[in-house]
C-alpha positions in Angstrom: -29.2 -4.1 2.6 -31.1 -1.6 4.4 -34.5 -4.0 4.4 -32.4 -6.9 6.2 -31.6 -9.1 3.3 -28.6 -9.5 1.3 -27.1 -8.5 -2.2 -24.6 -10.9 -3.7 -22.7 -10.5 -7.3 -22.2 -13.9 -8.9 -20.5 -13.6 -12.3 -21.8 -10.6 -14.1 -25.3 -10.8 -12.4 -26.7 -9.6 -9.0 -28.6 -11.6 -6.8 -31.0 -10.4 -4.0 -32.3 -12.1 -0.9 -36.0 -11.8 -1.0 -37.7 -14.1 1.5 -37.3 -15.1 5.1 -36.4 -18.5 4.1 -33.0 -17.4 2.7 -33.8 -17.6 -0.9 -31.9 -15.6 -3.6 -33.5 -14.5 -6.8 -31.5 -12.7 -9.8 -32.2 -9.0 -9.9 -29.8 -7.8 -12.5 -28.3 -9.5 -15.7 -24.8 -8.2 -16.7 -24.8 -6.5 -20.1 -22.6 -7.5 -23.2 -19.2 -6.5 -21.9 -19.8 -6.9 -18.2 -17.4 -9.3 -16.4 -17.3 -10.4 -12.9 -19.1 -8.2 -10.2 -16.3 -6.8 -7.9 -18.0 -5.0 -5.4 -21.7 -3.9 -4.2 -21.7 -1.2 -1.6 -24.3 0.7 0.3 -24.4 4.2 0.5 -26.5 6.0 3.1 -26.7 9.8 2.6 -26.7 12.5 5.1 -30.3 13.0 4.4 -30.9 9.1 5.3 -31.4 7.9 1.8 -30.2 4.8 0.9 -28.6 3.5 -2.2 -26.6 0.7 -3.6 -23.8 0.6 -6.2 -22.5 -2.5 -8.1 -19.2 -2.5 -9.9 -18.1 -4.7 -13.0 -15.0 -5.6 -14.2 -15.0 -5.0 -18.1 -14.5 -8.2 -20.1 -12.5 -6.3 -22.6 -10.6 -4.3 -20.0 -12.4 -1.1 -21.3 -12.5 1.9 -19.0 -16.1 2.9 -20.4 -19.2 1.4 -21.9 -21.7 -1.1 -21.3 -19.9 -2.8 -18.4 -19.9 0.7 -16.2 -21.4 0.6 -12.7 -25.0 0.1 -11.8 -27.0 2.2 -9.5 -30.2 1.0 -7.5 -32.5 3.4 -5.4 -35.0 0.8 -4.5 -33.3 -1.7 -2.1 -31.4 -3.6 -4.8 -34.6 -4.6 -6.4 -33.7 -2.8 -9.7 -30.5 -1.9 -11.1 -29.8 0.8 -14.0 -26.8 3.4 -15.1 -29.3 6.2 -15.2 -27.3 9.3 -14.2 -24.2 7.2 -14.0 -20.9 8.5 -15.6 -19.7 6.4 -18.4 -17.0 4.5 -16.4 -16.1 1.2 -15.9 -15.2 1.5 -12.2 -13.3 -2.0 -11.0 -13.8 -1.8 -7.1 -15.3 1.0 -4.7 -15.4 1.5 -0.9 -17.8 4.0 1.2 -15.6 6.1 3.1 -16.1 9.6 4.8 -19.5 10.3 3.0 -17.7 9.6 -0.3 -17.5 6.8 -2.9 -13.9 6.1 -3.5 -13.4 4.0 -6.6 -10.7 2.4 -9.1 -10.8 3.5 -12.8 -7.9 1.7 -14.4 -4.9 2.2 -12.4 -6.2 5.2 -10.8 -8.4 6.1 -7.6 -11.0 8.7 -8.1 -14.0 9.7 -5.6 -17.3 10.9 -5.9 -19.8 12.5 -3.2 -23.1 11.1 -5.0 -21.9 8.1 -7.0 -23.1 10.1 -10.5 -20.2 12.5 -11.2 -16.6 11.9 -10.4 -13.8 14.3 -9.6 -12.1 13.5 -12.6 -15.0 14.9 -14.5 -14.9 18.4 -12.8 -13.2 21.2 -14.8 -11.6 22.8 -11.9 -10.5 19.2 -10.3 -9.1 17.3 -13.1 -6.6 15.2 -11.1 -6.8 11.8 -9.6 -6.5 11.2 -6.1 -3.8 8.8 -7.0 -2.2 6.1 -9.3 -0.4 2.9 -8.8 2.1 1.8 -11.4 0.6 -1.8 -12.4 -1.5 -4.3 -10.9 -5.4 -4.4 -10.2 -6.3 -2.3 -7.1 -8.4 -4.0 -4.5 -9.7 -2.3 -1.5 -9.3 -4.3 1.8 -11.0 -1.6 4.1 -10.2 1.5 6.4 -8.0 1.3 9.3 -5.5 3.8 11.2 -2.5 4.4 9.0 1.1 4.4 10.4 0.9 8.3 10.5 -2.1 8.0 13.1 -5.0 9.1 10.9 -7.7 6.7 9.4 -6.8 5.4 5.8 -7.9 3.4 3.2 -5.8 0.0 2.7 -5.5 -1.6 -0.7 -3.2 -4.0 -2.8 -2.2 -4.1 -6.2 -1.9 -7.9 -5.9 1.8 -7.5 -5.1 2.0 -4.7 -2.7 0.0 -3.3 0.4 -0.7 0.4 0.3 -2.2 3.0 2.7 -4.2 5.9 0.9 -3.9 9.3 2.8 -6.9 10.9 0.8 -6.6 14.3 1.9 -2.8 14.6 1.0 -3.8 12.6 -2.2 -1.1 10.2 -1.8 -0.4 6.5 -1.4 1.9 5.0 0.6 3.5 1.6 0.2 3.7 -0.5 3.2 6.9 -2.6 3.6 5.9 -6.2 4.6 9.4 -7.3 4.2 8.8 -10.2 1.5 7.9 -10.3 -2.0 5.4 -12.3 -3.7 1.8 -12.3 -4.5 -1.2 -10.6 -2.4 -4.5 -12.8 -3.3 -6.6 -10.8 -0.9 -7.3 -9.5 2.4 -9.5 -7.6 4.6 -9.5 -5.0 7.6 -10.6 -7.2 10.5 -10.2 -7.5 14.4 -8.4 -4.3 14.8 -5.7 -5.0 12.1 -5.1 -5.3 8.3 -4.9 -9.1 7.4 -3.6 -10.3 3.8 -2.7 -13.6 2.3 -1.0 -15.0 -0.6 -3.3 -18.1 -0.6 -1.0 -20.1 1.5 0.2 -17.9 4.5 -1.6 -15.1 6.2 
């Protein structure tokens, strides 16, 4: 948080660190179809305005409805869907002054967190799709082609997103199996299947 505290998602709720002693209080209770809080991101706009967005998995796997993402303009104290598009966005990352998010099996983006490129009449294409699985962003790192890229998994494969070419490239790991989670850390992309890193 911009004020020096922390925001965490637990279940379908959001909690904020509101005192110097490290205590947390609930600042948002999930809606009727809100499942697990997948991500909370901080967006610092060019004019220095700070906003936060929280993204929830839909309990019914709906792509629209009450589980859509929430927005906070007061450092995480209150959350609403005011101005937000009616989309259940499963994960997101803030990169290059854009919010890149997951909608179903597709990756879409927004510059303000309110309208998304798929909503624009003249730009009705997704950035990219994956054939199956749940997309989870890991972070940004230099891609094999030498430019910064967003890395993500679909729980089975590792991908790098070339945002400007609107393509995803699968990174061959030389082994099959399940990818449980991962992150960009210490100048590299790290993934795990839960037993090996």
